[in-house]
N, C-alpha and C positions, 0 to 999 in steps of 0.2 A: 323103274329107275328114273330119277329126275334128270333134267338137262345138264345140271352142274356135275352130277355123278358120271354121266356119259362122257362129258368133256374130260374129267379127271382120268377116267378109265382109258379113254382113247389116247390121251397125252402120255400116260404111263406106258401104254403099248408101244408108242413111237420111241419113247426113251429106252425101253428094253431092246428094241430093234437096234439102237445105237450101241448098247452094251454088247449085244451079240456080235456086231461088227468088230468091236474091240477084241473080243475073244478069238475071232478068226484072223485078226491082223494085229497081233501083239507088238510086232516089230515097229509098226507105224506109231503106235501109242508110245512106246519107249523112246523112239527118236524124238517125238514131240516133247517129251519130258526132259530129255537129255540136252537138246540143242540150246535152250536158254542157259543151262549150267555151263556148257562149253563157252558161250559168249561171256558169261560172268568170269570164268577162269581166265579167258584170253585178255580181257580188259583189266581185270584185277591183278593178275600175276605178271603178265608181260608188260603192261603199260603203267600199272599202278605205282611202281617204284619211283617213277619220275614225276609223279603228280603231287602237288602240295595244295592243301586247302588253306586259303587265307584266314588268318586268325587262329590257326592251329587245328588239329583234329586229324584223324586217320582217314585217308582217302578211301579205304575199303568201306568204312562206315558211311561215306558219302555215296559211293558207287552202288552198293547193294540195294538201297531203296529205289534208286533210279532204275536199276535192272528189274526190280519187281514191276514197276509201272510199264517198262518197255515190254516185258513178257506178256502183260495183259493186252497190249496192242498187237503183238506178233501173232496171237491166237486168231486174229481176224482172217488170216490166210486159210487156216484149217476150215473155218466156217464157210468161206466162199467156195472152196474146192468141193466140200461135201454137198453143198446145195446145187452146184452146177452139175456134179456127177449124177445126182438123183434126177435133176431136170433133163439132162441129156439122155438118160436111159429110159425116160418115160415113167419113172417111179412115182413122181409127184402126180402125174396125170392119173395113174391107177389109183392112188390114194384118194384123189378127188372124186373118182367115180364110185367109191365105196360108201356104204352107209355109216359114216363116221363124222365126228365133229370137225368142221373145216379148219379150226384153229389148232387141232391136235398135232399136226405135222410141225408147225412152227414152234409150238410150245415144247414138244418133245425135243426138237433140235436145240432150243435154248437151254433146257434143263441139262441135256447131255454136255453142251459146251461149258456150262457153268461148273459142272462136276469136274470136267477135264481141267478147267482153269484153276479150280481150288486145289486139285492134285498138283498141278504145275507150280502153283504158289507155295505149297507145302514143301515140294522138292527144292525150290529155290531158297526157302528159309533154311532148310537143312544145309544146303551148300554154303549159304552165307555164314551160318554159324561155324561151319568147318573152316572157313577162311578167316575167322576172327571177328566177324561182324556181331555186334550186340545191340539190343535196344535198351535204352536207359530210362524210358518213361514207365508209367504204371501199366497194369493190365488193360485199363479202360482206353488208354492211348493206343496201345498195340492193337486191340480189337477194332478201334475206330479206323486205324490205318488199313487193316485188312478189309474192312467194310468199304472204304474208299477205293481200294484197288479192285475189288469185285464189282463195285458200281461202274467203274471205268470199263471193265471187261464186258459188263452187261450192255453198255451203250455201244461198244465196238462190235459186239456180237450182232446187233440189229443192223449196223452198217454193213457187216459182212453178209447177212441174209439178203438185204436189199440189193447189194451189188451183185451177189451171186445170181439172184433171180433176173436181174437186168442183163448181166453178161450172157447167161445161158449156156456157155461152153467153157470147159476148163482152160482151153487155149487163151481165151480172152482174160480169164482170171490171172494168168501168168503176167500179162501186161499190167494189170492193176496192182499186182503184188510188188512190182518194181517201185511203185509210189509209196508203199508202206515204209520202206526203209528210210528214204529221206525224211519223211514226217517223224519217224521214230528217233533218228539221230539229230534232227533239228530241234532239240529240246535240251533241258538241263540234266538229262540222265547221266552224262559223263562229265561235263564241265558246266560252269555257271554261264548263263546267257549274258551276263555282264562282261564276260571275257571275249565275247564275239564281236565282230564289226557291227557298227550302228544298226542298220536296218535288219541284219540277220539276227542280232540279239533281240530286237523288238519282236520279231516273228517267233523266236524261240520262247520268249517270256510268255506269250499268249497261247502257246501250244497247250492243248488239254493235258498232254503227257507231263509237261513241265509243272502244271498246277498240281496234278496228283503226286508227282515225285517230290515236289517241295513240301506239300502238306504231309506226306508220309514221313519225310525226314523230320519234320517238326513234331509229329506225334510220337515217333520213335526216339525223339531227343537225340538225333544224329547230327553231325556237322552239316551246316548249310552255307551256301554262298547266297548272299542277299543282294538285291539291287535297290535302286531308288524309284523304280516304276511302280505304278498302282498295282499291276499284276503281281509283281514280286512281293509286295506287301500284303496281298490278300489271297495267298495261295489256298488256304483252307476253304474260303468261300468259292473260289473258282473250281476247286476240286469237286465240289458238289454241283455247282451251276453248269459247268461244261457237260458232264455226262447227262444231266437232265435235259439240257437243250438238244443234245444229239439224239436222245431217246424221243423227245417230242417231235423231231423231224423225221427220223428214219424208221421208227416203229410203225407209224401209220403208212408210210411209203411202202414198207415191206409187206404189210398186211394187204394193202390195196393191190400191189403188184401180184401177190399170190392169188388173190381172188380173180384177177383178170387173166390168169393163165388159161390158154386154150380158147380165148375169145378173139 
């Protein structure tokens, strides 16, 4: 068997290991899928009635794409926790001592997380449709929006793997998780960055989540709050560039950190 086939086989073995964990812990999987829906219902039903989109438009159709982007970011916590648990229990050290492709553990982790993210996005789409959200563009635009969301998740995934390998313990991950929420909420997921105070709005406009949320709204032909800044006018470009930059930084950092385990 060639080296490439060994890598594929080993990576699939690691992915199946993750699926086996899902089968043994279905409640954890269900909670991970339901939590974003609860967030959507809370903001859409409890607060949405008092929100108005300048220029007209339904606030629900503004909110739902933003929640799609936010869900892709919140999955970061699951990745960090899983990596630190394997690291703390010595599972990664045992895998490294086995005759298997070194990249298989990270590849298997990434495949598993992307499958979970796709399922979460599918559940969120169903919840959005039930709340009255609709996309008004064509199939190409909708598929492009989904692609941008999964690209953001793939970038966030490698941030999570790197941070998990650096943190080493689940207790430290809890401290890092606290930072995920401000980054997620400091975006245009719920309101326009233009409605925020000066410097805060500028930070929100350049947030990668804002770029993806704005681009997804454009592709879905949903209502958008626009601003005069360069970032607000080039959301589609930034929605591609930001994840690629994050991948270029954190993918090699995660791989290097994994190779140095035990040294």
